[in-house]
ROTORLUM-659856 format. One line per 5 residues: their letters; for each residue y, x, z of C-alpha. Coordinates in steps of 0.25 Angstrom, whole numbers. Layout:
BEGIN
A	Y/X/Z; ...
This chain:
BEGIN
MKLEI	0/0/1; 14/5/-4; 24/1/5; 39/7/7; 47/5/20
GFFPK	61/9/20; 71/11/32; 86/7/30; 96/15/38; 106/7/45
YYYSK	117/10/35; 108/2/25; 110/-12/31; 120/-19/38; 123/-33/45
DPDAG	133/-36/35; 130/-40/22; 135/-31/11; 133/-34/-4; 130/-20/-8
GLFPF	122/-16/4; 106/-15/5; 104/-26/11; 114/-37/5; 114/-47/16
GMEET	118/-48/31; 111/-47/44; 114/-53/57; 113/-40/65; 109/-25/59
PSYVF	95/-23/60; 89/-10/68; 80/-8/56; 78/-11/41; 66/-8/33
SMHNF	62/-10/18; 48/-13/16; 46/-13/0; 37/-10/-10; 24/-19/-5
YLPKC	18/-29/-13; 7/-39/-12; -4/-37/-15; -3/-22/-15; 3/-21/-1
NSNFV	-4/-24/12; 2/-36/16; -2/-36/32; 6/-22/32; 20/-28/36
PSLME	13/-39/44; 5/-27/52; 18/-20/53; 26/-33/59; 16/-34/68
NIQAF	14/-20/73; 30/-19/75; 29/-32/83; 39/-38/73; 37/-52/74
PLYFC	44/-62/71; 47/-59/57; 58/-64/51; 58/-64/36; 71/-67/27
AQLSN	67/-69/13; 76/-72/1; 68/-79/-9; 68/-89/-22; 62/-103/-23
FWKKE	50/-96/-30; 45/-92/-16; 50/-105/-8; 39/-113/-8; 28/-102/-6
YEKQC	38/-96/6; 37/-109/13; 23/-112/10; 19/-99/16; 28/-99/27
QKSDV	22/-113/31; 8/-109/29; 10/-96/39; 20/-104/49; 30/-96/47
KFKYL	45/-101/50; 56/-101/40; 70/-105/36; 79/-104/25; 91/-98/26
YQEEN	97/-100/12; 93/-109/1; 98/-109/-14; 93/-112/-27; 83/-100/-28
RLITV	87/-93/-15; 82/-95/-2; 82/-86/11; 73/-88/21; 68/-83/35
AAVEN	54/-84/41; 51/-81/54; 37/-72/55; 31/-74/68; 18/-68/67
MSQLK	7/-59/59; 0/-70/53; 14/-77/47; 17/-62/43; 5/-60/34
AIFPL	6/-73/30; 19/-73/23; 23/-59/21; 15/-58/8; 25/-69/3
YISMG	37/-60/8; 31/-48/1; 30/-57/-12; 44/-62/-11; 49/-48/-9
SSNDL	42/-42/-21; 48/-54/-30; 63/-48/-25; 65/-58/-14; 71/-53/-2
VMWST	62/-53/10; 65/-47/23; 62/-49/40; 67/-44/52; 58/-42/64
NKDIY	60/-51/77; 73/-57/73; 78/-68/62; 91/-59/57; 92/-68/44
SVEER	104/-77/42; 111/-82/29; 126/-84/30; 139/-81/22; 145/-66/27
VWKGN	156/-57/22; 150/-46/14; 153/-33/11; 155/-27/-4; 156/-33/-16
ELSYL	170/-40/-12; 178/-37/-23; 195/-34/-21; 206/-32/-31; 219/-26/-32
L	228/-34/-40
């Protein structure tokens, strides 16, 4: 199995949204650590690796935030209901949904994580936090991309 894990130094991210930043969204508070896990795809990867890691570091509950298209909506809702994962939509528009799901134990994570891998592999954003729901959708003042004109 090939898996890439990257650690981001604190200067890579901020709680303030920045259109030109590595993370073009805001956070409620600055996290202690940010890691990127990528380059693992089903069926080549061991889908038990991340669940085992989360169990070993006592990360539960996990809060998954996903930005997904309507293509995934029915499968996502079905899988959440089937595995008893509570979820809510933070934002919905025509073909874009932002959802947060609370994964409370290993069996729930094993059931839903393959779907998150598939979503991430199709360029939908999937991220998670450990022990705390830090996700919200609201209007905020952004840094960058503001044009000023001198006349």
